[in-house]
N, C-alpha and C positions, 0 to 999 in steps of 0.2 A: 368698536363698531357701534353705531347708534342703533336704537331699537327699530327705527323705520327701515334702515338698511338691512337689518336682520330679517324683518318681515318680508321685504322685497326679495331678498335672496332665497328665503324659504318658498315664496310663491313661484319664483323663476325655476326652482328646483323641481317643484311639483307640476309645473305647467306641461312638460312633454308627456308625462304619465296621464294627466287629465285629458289631453288632446287625443292620445291613443285610445283611451277608453271611450271617449265620445265618438270617435270614428268607427270603432268596432260596434257600438250600439246603433249608430245611425246607418250603417251600411245596408242592413236588410230593409230598413224602412225606405231608403232611397232606391233600392233595387226593385221594389214592387211596381212602381209606375213604369219603369223601363220594361219589365216583363209583360205588363198589360198592353203596352203600346205595340208590341210585336205579335201579330196574329198567328204566326207560324211557330210559336214556342210551346204548343200543346203536345205532350208526349202521350201517345196512345199505344196500347198493347197490340201486337200483331193479331190479325184475325185467325182464329183456329181453322186448321185445314179440315175439310169434310172428308171423312174416310168411308162413309157408307155402311159402317158396321151396324148401326142401329136398325136400318131397314132390313138387312140380312137377318138379324136377330129376330125382328118382328115377324118376318115371313116364316122362319124356321120354328118359332114357338107356336104359330097358328096351325101349322101343319101337323104338329106333334100331339 
């Protein structure tokens, strides 16, 4: 086997691994513009329920 053929074979053997690494590294970079385009993709925490315990505590401490 000639030297050029050996280099070409080595390159073809490493090509799928290089493409996989490139795709894994590029996926987050390419996903950012897609997330910014959608305005409804903001995740917010649910609003806390008001139980009124603070007001009751305030009134009871003032009376004591």
